[in-house]
Steps between C-alpha positions, in 0.01 A plus 500: 500500500433223752194503724626488858236704681124494518428873516264673260771657280702177444178313428378753245842516339510120480158489335612758244822309433298189420211624287715731287671193354393323181269208579770237450724669757245555776543166680885514497491856633246414768713202604812717524323762712375236742831311524603655833153522647409136419816308400400255229642274232226535240181689425200399292170664407170378364300799376168455322524845336736361237335269249815392319754476784329476841785303662845654549805405707830654603798379699676168561458296179508175699171614653342716232569239232277253684221730616170484311160662511385189688717611794344846522142438390391358841642811669296719268176329600570431868693812597330790674566842341661732751624217722850377400572136582829348613559127513650198329413361158638222285653684204755396241546163663563620857330645807551876491398790721301764315317828533183517289312824440167519316322810375150572375608823331436317174150352461608135508796539731877469485755323719867575572714217638842557660703183559691603810856408592508201732689682777292819487276593792128538432410845373353735759161670488635827361688316226203289391271805508738684268526203261121487492469872429759484221330201341163676511653802323668280238185297427290817474755625247475167313123519482500856368754411232288203393178702496648804325759323287649705219447341159870416459517316832170328426633385163801341668275338758268367232784355295652336807159367606453333162843340513447386858163349416651309208786363711266394779270330252787317332645384832162387620429306184845340507479389862142384463589290196800344675314420819194371316725269300667382819163419650402301193816290522475444873137396473581243234411141594831388359669621820470241775653694788174635643655679794754685287233586247268637769775711656610642167140570404445695820815704434392581146148595609643727769727667243205562269294649782788731600551607140135589458498678836799709390320594178186596693704701752675687219163579343365631832798735532500629140124525451186629670153343510286713269234557766756614754666730246163660419418540870821702542390719211156550652652606833703768322202631297242544775671805657488674159117509503438511874396868495365498147137466379625238253411142589782248452395155377750215506509192282766259629624217276286185517790256499755359743808510278815700574663783307865604482591773747609744227166455320307565823713807584450650154126429491450667838712803408315544170154478654590750774635751247199462271253533789660826610442642150146362485410667831594840356195486274174683576148353506601151604331283765670162486812322379557127467844339534541138403754233413438212264752221439516264206754227438739750343433852631371727775252767395451787748214739427385834637146585382313821589166667424656840433489726194679246279771736385813317618776441245838328526662843487287635787611211721867605467625159618872587467712231663197274537481457122869415495450244779211344309711483185780322689250227592362498143179654632274769354257770611169547316235773544140460387301821559139571399392864546221523753535137611843469656845356439671162541875487537659156471854386575582158356817324621628155393532268800824330396849633434662385179674167550762598243557869562686706243837636606456827689792744487383661825590184694864611482420800721493512878201630694653846554599522133142416403373777728737748336410380148125528568542864600742566216233364262256757641741777398630576849843657528771380735418752771133400514588129499745556784236678706235235437731210588680683782843447346768737372519626143838333460340168595231560239769564237671176604176305460424663163845402371444141613155496339635614164776238515273212600233585243756557226370844407677832445265757653235564763244534221578154364479352850163668556372373165609146582330522840170604341531225241564222751305621803 
């Protein structure tokens, strides 16, 4: 299917065609659908929903191979959601005409950049409106997948995040050491060419500044300030008690540090689920929700003045416990009859810098979705209905899963999933 019209049915069909794809195939599919509407050579996205891989490209390798987050980050901060921008930017060593679309469908925004063909006419209003609408749908889909990530997908994300952090740290240390050494040599009094020394010093200082700026920019994309992350949680909790006699008290973190996006997502999801269970209790007048950060972990607590009868079993955390386990976190319940209960979720702040091999990394996003449901005991028909695919497609995915995991049966695959995820 190619998107050649801007009517409601083609637009809805296009949106479905994009979001039904595994995450790694969404940008290529979106680019293909927009090829006739906005002829372009390359596409790139910078999406803050994804902690381990926020920057993706597709298209002409001469362009995509030279694009960086530094090219898109200014568009993320200066663009206006809902108002596509067309103009000229210096990209990949040349002046290029582009269409940039930003969306606030995710809390910290996302930008789509199309590097247009040089001889293509500017896109019309209908075309840019459709690109905007599609990008809003895609980024909303991204945010939901990040917020409600299945344990298997979260495990892959966490492993990739740890590897990415290690590589970035190693590159940063290597470049910093090299440039610092260069500065030391150039500043040596043994060199008598003052002008050359001054010029080289300026170049080295500039390189160091750019390197540090890149590291800071990467941190801003992959992490959230703790206060901002808690504020998002508070906004989602207030409607839960708006028409309730229970008073909600909030204790935001008293620090300015940042936390990884997957940690913030999981902490918010856990607190919301626990609060819903807490509010089911009788004879309760207040509940306190707070976050406390140390150097190594985030501790999220929900404390009430209820009957004090909560137990881990009564909370029925389901997938939330699995998500906590992926991040090496834990859930503790301290209940005192007649005085109330305190439920605490403790999550390490850092991914392992030397993650153990994860067999689930061999699976694609759709295969992970099938495996997660298979691990819950769902049969092919139910999986097909939940994922809106045919039963034959489910059988195809199951066969691939067994092959990639090196197991003989659905039961073995399910057991491996529960062990790893």
